[in-house]
N, C-alpha and C positions, 0 to 999 in steps of 0.2 A: 482347420476350417475356420473361416472368419466368424461364423455366427454362434460360437459356443457360449459367449456371454454378450454383454452389450458392447456395440462397436459404433464408430462414427467416422465420417469422412466429409470433407468440404468440397463443394463444386460451385462454379459460377456459370450463369447462362446469360447470353447477350440478347436473347429473344424470348418472347413469351413461350412457355412450354406447359404442357398439361401433365400432371401426375395424378393418375386416377381421374377423378372428376374435378380436380382443383387446377385452375390456371395460375401458374406462377409468373409474375412479371420478371423482367430481366433483373439480375442481382446475384448476390452471394448467399449460399445456403449451406446448411449442415444436414447431412443424412445421418440419422441415428437408428440403429437396428439391433434386434435381439431375436433369439429363437434358433431353431434348427434349420439346416440348409433348405429344406423343402417347406418350411413354415416360418417365414420371417415377418416380424412386425416392424414396419419401416415408418419412421416419422421424418418429415422434412421441417427443419427449423430455420426461421429467419429472425434475427435480432432477439434471440432467446425465447421466441414464441413458436409453438408448433403450428404450421400453416397447412400441412397435409399429412394424412395418415393412410397407409395402404398395406395390404398383405403383399409379400414378394417372395421370391426364392433366390437361392444363390447357385450360380453355375461356375464350374472351373473353366478358366481360360487356357488355351494351349500354351501361352507364355504370359509372364507378368505384363500388365498394361504399361506402356512407356510414359503415359500421362493420364490425368483424370479426364474422362470424357462422358458426355451424355449421348447415348444412342437413341435417336428419335425416328418415329414414323410419321408421315404426313397424313392427317385425317382428311375426309372428303371436304371439310370446311376450311382446309389449309392450316389448321391448328397443328402444332408439333406435339406429338404424344411421346413422353419418355418411355422407352421400352427397356432400357438397360442403363445402369450407372457403373462405370469402370473407374477404379481409383488408382492413382499413380503407384507403380511398383507392386500392385497386388495381383495375385494370380487367380482371383475370383471376382465375379461381378454380381451386382444385384440385378435381378430380372423382375420387371414390373409387368403386371397384366395390362391388357388393353382395356378399352371401355366395356 
């Protein structure tokens, strides 16, 4: 299971996305997390600085993700909310709560 100790993975977004209540501008980020599968502390880091923190969970994927991907949902104001982060060749994904 990914979340036994501290873990991290990088992702890039080409559009504004929301993580919890924080809007991330397009760019490259690092996700760092620790905790158990159903109680993950997730930090989003940009240029060495934490820009968002949120509680998350980990779910098993039916097969390893072929690439790193952000799964988003579109909110009523057309903002993209990150609901899941999948990392290249990992068989688990980070699941983020909605607003």
